[in-house]
N, CA, C and O atoms as a Tinker XYZ file with bonds, in Angstrom:
   204  protein
     1  N   -102.818000  -72.346000  113.191000    73     2
     2  CA  -102.734000  -71.201000  111.953000    64     1     3
     3  C   -102.640000  -70.107000  112.185000    63     2     4     5
     4  O   -103.449000  -69.530000  112.911000    81     3
     5  N   -101.518000  -69.465000  111.572000    73     3     6
     6  CA  -101.511000  -67.653000  111.924000    64     5     7
     7  C   -102.335000  -67.071000  110.872000    63     6     8     9
     8  O   -102.187000  -67.340000  109.680000    81     7
     9  N   -103.267000  -66.210000  111.370000    73     7    10
    10  CA  -103.793000  -65.386000  110.523000    64     9    11
    11  C   -103.494000  -63.728000  111.326000    63    10    12    13
    12  O   -103.412000  -63.374000  112.502000    81    11
    13  N   -103.409000  -63.116000  110.198000    73    11    14
    14  CA  -102.869000  -61.653000  110.246000    64    13    15
    15  C   -103.404000  -60.535000  109.562000    63    14    16    17
    16  O   -103.158000  -60.579000  108.357000    81    15
    17  N   -104.086000  -59.499000  109.946000    73    15    18
    18  CA  -105.089000  -58.906000  109.026000    64    17    19
    19  C   -104.208000  -57.421000  109.798000    63    18    20    21
    20  O   -103.613000  -57.438000  110.876000    81    19
    21  N   -104.356000  -56.318000  108.929000    73    19    22
    22  CA  -104.103000  -55.566000  109.116000    64    21    23
    23  C   -105.250000  -54.410000  107.693000    63    22    24    25
    24  O   -105.194000  -54.250000  106.474000    81    23
    25  N   -106.157000  -53.878000  108.848000    73    23    26
    26  CA  -107.102000  -52.755000  107.796000    64    25    27
    27  C   -107.564000  -51.755000  108.419000    63    26    28    29
    28  O   -108.097000  -51.965000  109.508000    81    27
    29  N   -107.491000  -50.476000  107.928000    73    27    30
    30  CA  -107.408000  -49.674000  108.130000    64    29    31
    31  C   -106.776000  -48.826000  109.228000    63    30    32    33
    32  O   -107.245000  -47.717000  109.481000    81    31
    33  N   -105.941000  -49.213000  109.754000    73    31    34
    34  CA  -105.103000  -48.960000  110.717000    64    33    35
    35  C   -105.339000  -50.056000  112.063000    63    34    36    37
    36  O   -104.571000  -50.013000  113.024000    81    35
    37  N   -106.341000  -50.903000  112.009000    73    35    38
    38  CA  -106.827000  -51.766000  112.873000    64    37    39
    39  C   -105.718000  -53.086000  113.082000    63    38    40    41
    40  O   -105.497000  -53.210000  111.877000    81    39
    41  N   -105.252000  -53.670000  113.424000    73    39    42
    42  CA  -104.309000  -54.712000  113.820000    64    41    43
    43  C   -105.191000  -56.207000  114.290000    63    42    44    45
    44  O   -105.739000  -56.019000  115.377000    81    43
    45  N   -105.392000  -57.309000  113.855000    73    43    46
    46  CA  -105.607000  -58.441000  114.434000    64    45    47
    47  C   -104.687000  -59.492000  113.403000    63    46    48    49
    48  O   -104.377000  -59.551000  112.213000    81    47
    49  N   -104.449000  -60.336000  114.771000    73    47    50
    50  CA  -103.677000  -61.525000  115.269000    64    49    51
    51  C   -104.162000  -62.702000  115.578000    63    50    52    53
    52  O   -104.449000  -62.829000  116.769000    81    51
    53  N   -104.325000  -63.492000  114.983000    73    51    54
    54  CA  -105.024000  -65.298000  115.354000    64    53    55
    55  C   -103.511000  -65.972000  115.384000    63    54    56    57
    56  O   -102.846000  -66.279000  114.395000    81    55
    57  N   -103.214000  -66.094000  116.498000    73    55    58
    58  CA  -102.049000  -66.833000  116.765000    64    57    59
    59  C   -101.933000  -67.791000  118.022000    63    58    60    61
    60  O   -103.047000  -67.951000  118.521000    81    59
    61  N   -101.245000  -68.262000  118.480000    73    59    62
    62  CA  -101.108000  -68.837000  120.000000    64    61    63
    63  C   -100.188000  -68.200000  120.222000    63    62    64    65
    64  O    -99.149000  -68.163000  119.562000    81    63
    65  N   -100.548000  -67.381000  121.568000    73    63    66
    66  CA   -99.441000  -66.040000  122.189000    64    65    67
    67  C    -99.197000  -66.642000  123.404000    63    66    68    69
    68  O   -100.215000  -67.105000  123.918000    81    67
    69  N    -98.130000  -66.793000  124.061000    73    67    70
    70  CA   -97.439000  -67.207000  125.082000    64    69    71
    71  C    -97.733000  -65.910000  125.871000    63    70    72    73
    72  O    -98.359000  -66.135000  126.906000    81    71
    73  N    -97.465000  -64.718000  125.666000    73    71    74
    74  CA   -97.224000  -63.560000  126.476000    64    73    75
    75  C    -97.146000  -62.182000  125.373000    63    74    76    77
    76  O    -96.762000  -62.189000  124.204000    81    75
    77  N    -97.613000  -61.113000  126.135000    73    75    78
    78  CA   -97.576000  -59.788000  125.323000    64    77    79
    79  C    -96.463000  -58.885000  126.422000    63    78    80    81
    80  O    -96.915000  -58.806000  127.565000    81    79
    81  N    -95.389000  -58.357000  126.257000    73    79    82
    82  CA   -94.389000  -57.821000  126.780000    64    81    83
    83  C    -94.062000  -56.418000  125.902000    63    82    84    85
    84  O    -93.895000  -56.270000  124.691000    81    83
    85  N    -94.044000  -55.538000  126.914000    73    83    86
    86  CA   -94.126000  -54.115000  126.413000    64    85    87
    87  C    -92.741000  -53.945000  126.865000    63    86    88    89
    88  O    -92.226000  -54.660000  127.725000    81    87
    89  N    -91.997000  -52.723000  126.104000    73    87    90
    90  CA   -91.105000  -52.647000  126.482000    64    89    91
    91  C    -90.258000  -51.245000  125.819000    63    90    92    93
    92  O    -90.688000  -50.928000  124.710000    81    91
    93  N    -89.244000  -50.470000  126.296000    73    91    94
    94  CA   -88.619000  -49.513000  125.448000    64    93    95
    95  C    -87.381000  -49.871000  124.818000    63    94    96    97
    96  O    -86.490000  -50.596000  125.259000    81    95
    97  N    -87.478000  -49.015000  123.283000    73    95    98
    98  CA   -86.663000  -49.437000  122.686000    64    97    99
    99  C    -85.517000  -48.702000  122.869000    63    98   100   101
   100  O    -85.639000  -47.477000  122.904000    81    99
   101  N    -84.127000  -49.330000  123.025000    73    99   102
   102  CA   -83.031000  -48.980000  123.726000    64   101   103
   103  C    -82.262000  -48.808000  122.574000    63   102   104   105
   104  O    -82.409000  -49.542000  121.597000    81   103
   105  N    -80.989000  -47.375000  122.633000    73   103   106
   106  CA   -80.531000  -47.274000  121.524000    64   105   107
   107  C    -79.017000  -48.077000  122.100000    63   106   108   109
   108  O    -78.492000  -47.960000  123.208000    81   107
   109  N    -78.530000  -48.972000  120.825000    73   107   110
   110  CA   -77.183000  -49.503000  121.047000    64   109   111
   111  C    -76.375000  -49.277000  119.490000    63   110   112   113
   112  O    -76.755000  -49.666000  118.386000    81   111
   113  N    -75.292000  -48.604000  119.807000    73   111   114
   114  CA   -74.679000  -48.013000  118.443000    64   113   115
   115  C    -75.177000  -47.579000  117.692000    63   114   116   117
   116  O    -75.798000  -46.636000  118.183000    81   115
   117  N    -75.422000  -47.668000  116.242000    73   115   118
   118  CA   -76.000000  -47.071000  115.008000    64   117   119
   119  C    -77.414000  -47.881000  114.987000    63   118   120   121
   120  O    -78.069000  -47.862000  113.944000    81   119
   121  N    -77.833000  -48.502000  115.979000    73   119   122
   122  CA   -79.247000  -49.727000  116.180000    64   121   123
   123  C    -79.627000  -49.522000  117.116000    63   122   124   125
   124  O    -79.080000  -48.686000  117.835000    81   123
   125  N    -80.716000  -50.195000  117.498000    73   123   126
   126  CA   -81.575000  -50.203000  118.834000    64   125   127
   127  C    -81.829000  -52.118000  119.166000    63   126   128   129
   128  O    -81.404000  -53.108000  118.570000    81   127
   129  N    -82.610000  -51.968000  120.246000    73   127   130
   130  CA   -82.784000  -53.461000  120.381000    64   129   131
   131  C    -84.217000  -53.064000  121.879000    63   130   132   133
   132  O    -84.530000  -51.975000  122.361000    81   131
   133  N    -84.722000  -54.398000  122.179000    73   131   134
   134  CA   -85.890000  -54.285000  122.889000    64   133   135
   135  C    -85.315000  -55.405000  124.253000    63   134   136   137
   136  O    -85.216000  -56.630000  124.177000    81   135
   137  N    -85.033000  -54.620000  125.320000    73   135   138
   138  CA   -84.667000  -55.892000  126.213000    64   137   139
   139  C    -85.928000  -57.081000  126.701000    63   138   140   141
   140  O    -87.088000  -56.689000  126.829000    81   139
   141  N    -85.702000  -57.975000  126.853000    73   139   142
   142  CA   -86.534000  -59.193000  127.318000    64   141   143
   143  C    -85.838000  -60.543000  128.299000    63   142   144   145
   144  O    -84.696000  -60.979000  128.447000    81   143
   145  N    -86.669000  -60.765000  128.635000    73   143   146
   146  CA   -86.245000  -61.556000  129.720000    64   145   147
   147  C    -85.559000  -62.844000  128.922000    63   146   148   149
   148  O    -85.798000  -63.135000  127.750000    81   147
   149  N    -84.539000  -63.643000  129.927000    73   147   150
   150  CA   -83.875000  -64.576000  129.304000    64   149   151
   151  C    -84.953000  -66.060000  128.679000    63   150   152   153
   152  O    -84.526000  -66.926000  127.914000    81   151
   153  N    -86.097000  -66.019000  129.140000    73   151   154
   154  CA   -86.875000  -67.456000  128.652000    64   153   155
   155  C    -87.459000  -67.221000  127.250000    63   154   156   157
   156  O    -88.169000  -68.011000  126.627000    81   155
   157  N    -86.954000  -65.736000  126.767000    73   155   158
   158  CA   -88.025000  -65.742000  125.344000    64   157   159
   159  C    -86.633000  -65.767000  124.221000    63   158   160   161
   160  O    -86.819000  -65.598000  123.016000    81   159
   161  N    -85.378000  -65.976000  124.744000    73   159   162
   162  CA   -84.410000  -66.011000  123.847000    64   161   163
   163  C    -84.553000  -67.508000  123.158000    63   162   164   165
   164  O    -84.862000  -68.588000  123.661000    81   163
   165  N    -84.247000  -67.182000  121.972000    73   163   166
   166  CA   -84.755000  -68.417000  120.914000    64   165   167
   167  C    -86.203000  -68.325000  120.063000    63   166   168   169
   168  O    -86.308000  -68.759000  118.916000    81   167
   169  N    -87.100000  -67.808000  120.667000    73   167   170
   170  CA   -88.527000  -67.775000  120.444000    64   169   171
   171  C    -88.653000  -66.586000  119.341000    63   170   172   173
   172  O    -87.893000  -65.618000  119.320000    81   171
   173  N    -89.715000  -66.796000  118.436000    73   171   174
   174  CA   -90.179000  -66.122000  117.654000    64   173   175
   175  C    -90.762000  -64.746000  118.108000    63   174   176   177
   176  O    -91.280000  -64.700000  119.224000    81   175
   177  N    -90.716000  -63.474000  117.233000    73   175   178
   178  CA   -91.544000  -62.568000  118.389000    64   177   179
   179  C    -92.254000  -61.849000  116.981000    63   178   180   181
   180  O    -91.911000  -62.133000  115.833000    81   179
   181  N    -93.202000  -60.965000  117.310000    73   179   182
   182  CA   -93.842000  -60.096000  116.618000    64   181   183
   183  C    -93.409000  -58.296000  117.292000    63   182   184   185
   184  O    -93.570000  -57.985000  118.473000    81   183
   185  N    -93.002000  -57.589000  116.491000    73   183   186
   186  CA   -92.442000  -56.272000  116.858000    64   185   187
   187  C    -93.351000  -55.142000  116.278000    63   186   188   189
   188  O    -93.093000  -54.642000  115.183000    81   187
   189  N    -94.491000  -54.721000  117.085000    73   187   190
   190  CA   -95.274000  -53.764000  117.049000    64   189   191
   191  C    -94.837000  -51.972000  117.317000    63   190   192   193
   192  O    -94.608000  -51.402000  118.384000    81   191
   193  N    -94.840000  -51.630000  116.441000    73   191   194
   194  CA   -94.246000  -50.139000  116.365000    64   193   195
   195  C    -95.857000  -49.464000  116.414000    63   194   196   197
   196  O    -96.715000  -49.773000  115.587000    81   195
   197  N    -96.002000  -48.849000  117.128000    73   195   198
   198  CA   -96.986000  -47.296000  118.228000    64   197   199
   199  C    -96.466000  -46.153000  117.737000    63   198   200   201
   200  O    -95.322000  -45.776000  117.991000    81   199
   201  N    -97.248000  -45.563000  117.037000    73   199   202
   202  CA   -97.346000  -43.943000  116.806000    64   201   203
   203  C    -96.952000  -43.443000  118.344000    63   202   204
   204  O    -96.909000  -42.242000  118.612000    81   203
């Protein structure tokens, strides 16, 4: 069961997580993308934007 909370700038996620991947956002045309390894193709992801 997924539980997601955002209170006073604090983020809490209670879910089955396989891995946490950190990367840089790369420019591609008028948009952007985040590079990842092939093993995550087709997986649902969470993208958190930090200050």
